[in-house]
C-alpha positions as MATLAB code, in Angstrom:
seq = 'MRSLDKAIVSCAVTGAIHVPTMSPHLPVTPDEIAEEAIAAADAGASIVHVHVRDPETGEPITDLDLFRDVAARIAEESDVIVQPTTGGAPTMAVEERVGVVPELEPEMASCNMGSINFGLYPLLNKYDEFEHGWERSYLEGTRDLIFSNTFDDLETVLPIFDEYGTKPELECYDVSHLYNAKHMLERGFLETPLHIQFVLGIHGGIGPHAENLNHLVTIADKLFGDQYSFSVIGAGKHEFVRATQALDMGGHARVGMEDNLYLSPGELAESNADLVRKAVDLCQDLTGREIASPDETREFLGLKGQAETAF';
ca = [
      -0.034    0.029   -0.003;
       0.927    3.677   -0.299;
       2.305    5.010    2.968;
       1.824    8.421    4.632;
       3.696    9.124    7.942;
       0.842   11.248    9.242;
      -2.661    9.687    9.757;
      -5.927   10.886    8.039;
      -8.844   11.026   10.405;
     -12.279   11.214    8.752;
     -15.561   11.933   10.450;
     -19.008   10.810    9.329;
     -21.251   13.256   10.963;
     -24.735   11.869   10.791;
     -25.180    9.130    8.151;
     -28.357    7.191    7.466;
     -28.009    4.195    9.896;
     -29.070    5.664   13.280;
     -32.383    7.279   13.939;
     -33.015   10.153   16.236;
     -34.460    8.093   19.075;
     -31.072    6.522   19.532;
     -29.364    9.647   20.561;
     -30.422   13.217   21.386;
     -26.953   14.344   20.071;
     -27.393   13.020   16.540;
     -27.316   16.048   14.261;
     -30.373   16.387   12.116;
     -30.823   19.966   10.763;
     -28.463   21.653    8.237;
     -27.132   23.937   10.897;
     -26.491   21.006   13.359;
     -24.754   18.878   10.569;
     -22.491   21.920    9.492;
     -21.670   22.867   13.098;
     -20.721   19.302   13.886;
     -18.615   19.026   10.870;
     -16.715   22.214   11.587;
     -16.196   21.177   15.146;
     -14.776   17.714   14.002;
     -12.455   19.418   11.781;
     -11.205   21.637   14.538;
     -10.728   18.447   16.568;
      -8.404   16.894   13.923;
     -10.620   15.456   11.063;
      -9.193   16.326    7.638;
     -12.291   14.825    5.891;
     -16.016   15.259    6.923;
     -18.352   12.737    5.308;
     -21.766   14.256    4.882;
     -25.346   13.081    4.704;
     -28.415   15.163    5.036;
     -31.811   14.454    6.782;
     -35.256   15.888    6.925;
     -34.865   18.781    9.367;
     -38.185   18.138   11.110;
     -38.154   14.290   11.293;
     -34.457   13.308   11.046;
     -35.236   10.920    8.063;
     -32.367   10.380    5.600;
     -33.006   12.196    2.310;
     -30.920   13.411   -0.714;
     -32.251   16.954   -1.052;
     -29.570   18.654   -3.014;
     -30.474   22.158   -1.595;
     -29.757   20.814    1.863;
     -26.430   19.220    0.734;
     -25.526   22.639   -0.856;
     -26.375   24.526    2.298;
     -24.400   22.232    4.615;
     -21.402   22.158    2.189;
     -21.271   25.888    1.814;
     -21.567   26.442    5.597;
     -18.710   24.144    6.151;
     -16.508   25.721    3.492;
     -17.122   29.259    4.830;
     -15.481   28.309    8.193;
     -13.019   25.479    7.541;
     -10.644   24.199    4.931;
     -11.691   20.573    5.741;
     -12.353   18.293    2.820;
     -16.091   17.993    2.420;
     -17.045   14.392    1.312;
     -20.679   14.028    0.416;
     -22.140   10.569    0.290;
     -23.362    8.841   -2.830;
     -24.532    6.011   -0.545;
     -27.426    8.042    0.710;
     -29.543    5.443    2.531;
     -29.600    1.853    1.494;
     -33.175    2.175    0.442;
     -32.417    4.744   -2.215;
     -31.811    4.204   -5.934;
     -28.249    4.963   -7.238;
     -29.560    7.656   -9.654;
     -30.889    9.493   -6.570;
     -27.624    8.954   -4.593;
     -25.126   10.139   -7.122;
     -26.930   13.441   -7.865;
     -24.762   15.177   -5.351;
     -21.621   14.888   -7.572;
     -22.728   17.039  -10.401;
     -24.583   19.408   -7.998;
     -21.502   20.129   -5.760;
     -18.515   18.928   -7.845;
     -16.805   17.968   -4.610;
     -13.126   17.100   -4.155;
     -14.043   13.622   -2.979;
     -17.173   11.480   -2.435;
     -17.933    8.013   -1.303;
     -18.576    5.263   -3.810;
     -19.903    1.846   -2.804;
     -18.169   -1.001   -4.595;
     -20.766   -3.724   -4.347;
     -24.157   -4.933   -3.241;
     -24.863   -6.415    0.287;
     -27.650   -7.270    2.500;
     -27.743   -4.203    4.767;
     -29.590   -5.295    8.002;
     -30.431   -2.538   10.539;
     -33.274   -4.418   12.106;
     -31.312   -5.798   14.961;
     -31.317   -2.327   16.440;
     -35.042   -2.615   16.925;
     -34.451   -4.889   19.993;
     -32.885   -1.972   21.967;
     -35.883    0.412   21.808;
     -39.508   -0.055   23.023;
     -40.731    3.340   21.498;
     -39.563    5.617   18.744;
     -39.713    9.323   18.492;
     -40.920    9.450   14.820;
     -43.313    7.200   12.996;
     -40.813    6.541   10.177;
     -38.159    5.076   12.307;
     -39.558    1.628   13.179;
     -40.587    0.848    9.712;
     -37.243    2.066    8.327;
     -35.283   -0.319   10.475;
     -37.820   -3.124   10.052;
     -37.628   -2.801    6.295;
     -33.987   -3.850    6.171;
     -34.973   -7.443    6.906;
     -35.664   -7.727    3.254;
     -33.305   -5.190    1.779;
     -30.424   -5.327   -0.759;
     -28.203   -2.296   -0.724;
     -27.821   -2.316   -4.512;
     -24.419   -1.405   -6.120;
     -24.427   -3.612   -9.160;
     -21.810   -3.438  -12.055;
     -24.338   -1.499  -14.048;
     -24.522    0.949  -11.223;
     -20.905    1.347  -11.053;
     -20.764    1.839  -14.838;
     -23.263    4.625  -14.303;
     -21.723    6.383  -11.278;
     -17.993    6.167  -11.982;
     -17.995    8.299  -15.144;
     -19.794   11.068  -13.252;
     -17.099   11.166  -10.722;
     -14.494   11.332  -13.510;
     -16.531   14.116  -15.340;
     -16.462   16.386  -12.317;
     -12.929   15.713  -11.067;
     -14.242   14.071   -7.945;
     -12.096   11.288   -6.326;
     -14.036    8.281   -5.296;
     -13.463    6.760   -1.935;
     -14.188    3.190   -2.483;
     -16.342    1.779    0.203;
     -15.715   -2.010    0.475;
     -18.006   -4.017    2.730;
     -16.574   -7.335    1.832;
     -13.649   -9.051    0.123;
     -15.552   -9.360   -3.180;
     -15.730   -5.515   -3.382;
     -12.032   -5.416   -3.829;
     -12.296   -7.734   -6.821;
     -15.050   -5.474   -8.131;
     -12.721   -2.478   -7.806;
      -9.980   -4.463   -9.605;
     -12.478   -5.208  -12.447;
     -13.436   -1.550  -12.813;
      -9.801   -0.503  -12.741;
      -8.963   -2.940  -15.545;
     -11.784   -1.615  -17.600;
     -10.749    1.958  -17.221;
     -13.485    3.082  -14.913;
     -10.987    3.795  -12.079;
      -7.515    5.222  -11.883;
      -4.720    4.602   -9.487;
      -3.820    5.448   -6.793;
      -7.018    4.265   -5.146;
      -8.277    5.216   -1.723;
     -10.315    2.397   -0.099;
     -12.506    2.448    2.873;
     -12.934   -1.039    4.484;
     -16.207   -1.194    6.311;
     -16.425   -3.857    8.956;
     -19.351   -4.833   11.126;
     -22.486   -3.994    9.112;
     -24.879   -6.846    9.370;
     -24.739   -8.394    5.990;
     -21.051   -7.326    5.187;
     -17.783   -8.691    6.492;
     -17.555   -9.004   10.257;
     -15.757   -6.660   12.620;
     -12.940   -9.055   13.639;
      -9.220   -8.037   13.452;
      -8.394  -11.192   11.279;
     -10.884   -9.787    8.590;
      -9.086   -6.443    8.394;
      -5.711   -8.271    7.999;
      -7.195  -10.392    5.216;
      -8.689   -7.222    3.520;
      -5.304   -5.554    3.491;
      -3.483   -8.745    2.274;
      -5.940   -9.012   -0.713;
      -5.712   -5.397   -1.490;
      -1.929   -5.672   -1.558;
      -2.178   -8.582   -4.000;
      -4.610   -6.681   -6.269;
      -3.193   -3.070   -6.189;
       0.315   -3.327   -4.780;
       1.591    0.128   -3.797;
      -1.220    1.891   -5.754;
      -3.771    2.134   -2.928;
      -4.236    3.592    0.514;
      -6.916    2.553    3.022;
      -8.935    3.745    5.830;
     -11.282    1.618    8.139;
     -14.760    1.921    9.664;
     -15.533   -0.314   12.570;
     -19.288   -0.229   13.128;
     -20.694    0.424   16.630;
     -18.602   -0.779   19.498;
     -15.806   -1.861   17.131;
     -15.088    1.754   16.025;
     -12.093    2.463   18.123;
     -10.466   -0.980   18.272;
     -10.540   -1.190   14.447;
      -9.438    2.381   14.054;
      -6.422    1.752   16.365;
      -5.592   -1.398   14.340;
      -5.801    0.434   11.097;
      -3.673    3.296   12.285;
      -1.100    1.009   13.702;
      -0.989   -0.912   10.363;
      -0.054    2.494    8.609;
      -3.613    2.988    7.328;
      -6.126    5.654    8.258;
      -9.490    5.787   10.233;
     -13.060    7.016   10.150;
     -15.077    7.706   13.256;
     -18.383    9.733   13.819;
     -21.961    9.304   14.654;
     -22.829    7.628   11.391;
     -20.863    4.614   12.582;
     -21.091    4.794   16.255;
     -23.076    6.844   18.891;
     -20.891    6.001   21.968;
     -17.647    7.440   23.342;
     -17.289    4.446   25.730;
     -19.525    1.592   26.723;
     -22.813    3.037   27.993;
     -21.682    6.637   27.499;
     -23.242    8.445   24.495;
     -20.869   10.755   22.659;
     -22.247   14.370   23.040;
     -20.625   15.468   19.714;
     -18.755   14.156   16.723;
     -15.774   16.237   17.901;
     -15.523   13.969   21.038;
     -15.185   11.010   18.773;
     -12.535   12.574   16.718;
     -10.497   13.665   19.734;
     -10.554   10.202   21.046;
      -9.270    8.793   17.754;
      -6.550   11.421   17.585;
      -5.440   10.745   21.011;
      -5.379    6.997   20.383;
      -3.443    7.369   17.206;
      -0.777    9.718   18.829;
      -0.527    7.759   22.164;
      -0.469    4.274   20.710;
       1.176    4.647   17.288;
       3.219    7.763   17.571;
       1.740    9.223   14.355;
       0.775   12.758   14.017;
      -2.529   13.765   12.357;
      -2.576   14.940    8.738;
      -3.982   18.478    7.987;
      -6.541   18.850    5.158;
      -3.935   20.123    2.752;
      -1.554   17.303    3.628;
      -4.476   14.883    2.937;
      -5.243   16.704   -0.342;
      -1.687   16.221   -1.483;
      -1.566   12.607   -0.564;
      -4.851   11.691   -2.103;
      -4.383   13.963   -5.235;
      -7.499   16.035   -4.666;
      -8.269   19.031   -6.922;
      -8.788   21.508   -3.967;
     -11.580   23.314   -2.395;
     -11.547   26.092   -4.949;
     -12.503   23.796   -7.690;
     -15.742   22.693   -6.087;
     -19.185   24.185   -6.951;
     -20.050   25.360   -3.399;
];
C-alpha cells in the first residue's frame, strides 16, 4: 500500500443508519450537521463525510439544496475536505444517490463498490418506543433489503465522478468488493492510486474481527500493490479498536455518529468532535503518528482542491 507518515482521520457526521430516538446528540438539521462537521475538523478530522436529513423528522434524504447549504456552511468556516455521500440510504436508488456529485462537484465523495444485505433491524431490539413514525418501519424494512451497487450501477456512477474531477473513496463492505474494484480498474472506470475504505461490522457485510481487516489488506496488497491507501470503519462498539488497528498498520481511520454513537460503553458521545478527539489521542499515544491536515490529505490523495468545487 501507499504510505503516509501522518494519519488521516475522517468523521462521518450523521449518516443514514441511526435514527433520532437513539441519541439526542445526533445532528439532524443543516445547521447542526454543518456545526458538527466544523467542530470535528477543529478536533483533527481532515475529511468530513456528509449526509443530510429531513430537518423536522430526521429521516435520511437526498435533498440537493440541503447538501449545498451544509457544504457551503462548512467551506465558509473550515478548509476541511467535504466528502458528500453517494451511498445516501440503502433504500435509495443509485440515480438519486449520485446526484450530489454534479450538484456540488466535490473534491471527493464516497462510492460503494458492491451490493450487500444491509440489516439494521437488529437495532429494533434495543428500543420499545420511537420518537418518529418512520423510524420503526425504516429499520424493520431492512430485513428484506439489498443495498444495490451492481456493475451497471458502477458503470453509471464512476464516469460521473470522472467528469467532475471528484475522487471516489471506494467503500468496500466485503472481500468481493475489492475484486469489483480491480475489475473496474482494468476496464478503465477507475484510476490509481485508489483510496479504499474498509467497512467492518455492518450486518450483511464482513464481520468486525481483526483477522478480517488483516485479510482485506492482504488481498488489497495482492490486487493493487503500492497503488492504494486505506481507511477503516468499525461499526458500533468496534469503532475504536478497528481504528487503532488500522492506524497501527499504517492506514487511516473514520469515526463519527454515522458509525457509532458511543464514546465508551454506555456513554453516548455528545458530539462528533468528542469521537474525533478520542481517535486522535489513540493515534498519537499508541502509534506515535501525527495527524494529517486537510492540505496534507489533499496532496496525498491527489484532490483538486476546495477552490475547484461548486459550493
